[in-house]
C-alpha positions in Angstrom: 48.7 10.5 -9.0 45.2 12.5 -8.8 43.5 10.0 -11.0 44.8 7.0 -9.1 43.3 8.7 -6.0 39.9 9.1 -7.7 40.0 5.6 -8.8 40.6 4.3 -5.3 37.9 6.4 -4.0 35.3 5.2 -6.8 36.3 1.5 -6.1 35.8 2.0 -2.5 32.5 3.8 -2.8 31.3 1.1 -5.3 32.4 -1.6 -2.8 30.4 -0.1 -0.1 27.3 0.4 -2.2 27.5 -3.3 -3.4 27.8 -4.2 0.2 24.8 -2.5 1.4 22.7 -3.1 -1.7 23.2 -6.9 -1.6 21.8 -7.3 1.9 18.2 -6.2 1.6 15.2 -8.4 2.1 11.4 -8.5 1.1 9.3 -8.7 4.3 5.9 -7.6 5.7 4.8 -5.1 8.2 2.8 -6.8 10.9 2.3 -3.8 13.2 3.2 -0.1 13.6 3.8 2.0 16.8 2.4 5.7 15.9 4.2 7.4 18.7 7.7 6.1 18.1 7.5 6.1 14.1 8.6 2.6 14.0 7.0 -0.7 12.7 7.4 -4.4 13.5 8.4 -6.4 10.4 9.0 -10.1 9.7 10.9 -11.4 6.6 12.1 -14.6 5.1 15.3 -15.8 6.7 14.4 -14.0 10.1 16.6 -16.0 12.6 14.7 -14.6 15.6 11.4 -16.6 14.6 9.5 -13.3 15.5 8.7 -9.9 14.1 11.4 -7.3 14.8 11.1 -3.6 15.5 12.2 -1.6 12.5 12.9 2.1 11.7 11.3 3.8 8.7 13.9 4.6 6.3 11.6 7.4 4.8 8.4 9.2 5.7 5.3 7.0 5.2 1.8 8.2 6.0 -0.2 6.3 8.5 -2.7 5.1 5.9 0.3 3.6 3.8 1.4 1.7 6.7 -2.2 0.5 7.7 -2.8 -0.5 3.9 0.5 -2.4 3.9 -0.4 -4.1 7.2 -3.8 -5.1 6.3 -3.1 -6.2 2.9 0.3 -7.9 3.7 2.1 -5.9 0.9 5.8 -6.7 0.4 8.3 -4.0 1.7 11.9 -3.7 1.2 13.8 -4.1 4.4 17.5 -3.1 4.6 19.9 -3.4 7.5 22.1 -1.0 9.4 25.8 -2.3 8.9 24.4 -5.6 7.6 23.1 -6.3 11.2 19.9 -8.5 10.8 18.9 -7.1 14.1 18.8 -3.7 12.8 16.0 -3.7 10.1 15.0 -0.2 8.3 11.9 -0.2 6.0 13.0 1.7 2.8 10.0 0.9 0.6 6.6 -0.6 0.4 5.6 -2.2 -2.8 1.9 -0.9 -3.4 2.1 -2.2 -7.3 2.7 -5.6 -6.2 -0.8 -6.5 -5.0 -1.7 -10.0 -6.2 -5.1 -10.3 -7.9 -6.2 -13.0 -5.7 -5.8 -11.3 -2.4 -8.0 -8.8 -0.7 -7.0 -5.1 -0.6 -8.2 -3.2 2.5 -8.8 0.5 2.5 -9.6 2.3 5.8 -10.0 6.0 6.0 -12.3 8.6 7.7 -13.1 10.3 4.4 -12.3 9.3 1.1 -12.7 10.8 -2.6 -12.3 8.9 -5.8 -12.2 11.6 -8.5 -12.5 10.8 -12.4 -13.3 13.0 -15.2 -15.2 10.6 -17.3 -16.4 7.6 -15.7 -15.9 5.4 -12.5 -16.9 1.6 -12.4 -17.4 -0.4 -9.3 -17.4 -4.0 -10.2 -17.7 -7.4 -8.3 -18.8 -10.4 -10.3 -21.7 -9.7 -12.5 -22.8 -6.9 -10.7 -21.4 -3.3 -11.2 -22.2 0.4 -10.5 -21.1 2.8 -13.3 -20.7 6.7 -12.3 -20.6 8.7 -15.5 -19.1 12.2 -15.2 -20.1 12.8 -19.0 -23.8 12.8 -18.6 -24.2 12.8 -14.7 -25.7 9.4 -14.8 -25.5 6.6 -12.2 -26.3 3.1 -13.3 -26.4 -0.2 -11.2 -26.7 -3.3 -13.0 -27.1 -6.7 -10.9 -29.7 -9.7 -10.4 -30.9 -8.4 -7.1 -30.8 -4.7 -5.9 -31.6 -4.1 -2.1 -32.2 -0.6 -0.6 -32.9 -0.1 3.1 -33.5 2.7 5.3 -34.1 3.0 9.0 -36.1 6.0 8.9 -37.0 7.7 5.6 -35.9 6.9 2.1 -36.6 9.5 -0.5 -36.6 9.1 -4.3 -36.4 12.5 -6.0 -36.2 13.3 -9.7 -37.8 15.3 -12.5 -39.1 12.2 -13.9 -39.4 8.7 -12.0 -39.7 5.7 -13.8 -40.5 2.1 -12.3 -40.4 -0.6 -14.5 
C-alpha cells in the first residue's frame, strides 16, 4: 500500500515536471524596468506580436540585463501555468554569444585582472599587457595618441625609433 502511494506520488510529480519543462522558449530581453524588477521579452511564436512584460525568475544584476539586451542574448522563458501571457525569465545564456555579433559592455568602472597576460586584439592590431615583466606592447600599422592639454612620456629610458 505504501509503495503504491509513493509510486502514484512519483508519477504525479514527474508528470507535473514534464508539463512545465516542455513549455519553455528561447527569447530575448528588449527592455527592463528597474523599479519593478521586470523586463519586456519577445520570443518565437509570440501570439501578441509585441514584447510582453515578464517577471524575473531569479536575481539578475542590472549589468547582466543590460548586456543581454544590448547584445541580444538568448534567454530561457518559462510560463506560469503554461499561460503564454505570463512569461518568466529563468536564465540568460551568456555563453551563446555568436562570434559574428557585437558584444557591448557598459559600466562606470571595470577591472580586467589577469596574473600573466592580457591581449586586446582587433584585426592585425593588438595591445599586450604582460603581468610577468610589467610591459605594455602595442602593435599596429598606425598608432595615434592625442591629448587636449598635456601629454607626458616618462620613463627611466625613452627610445624613439
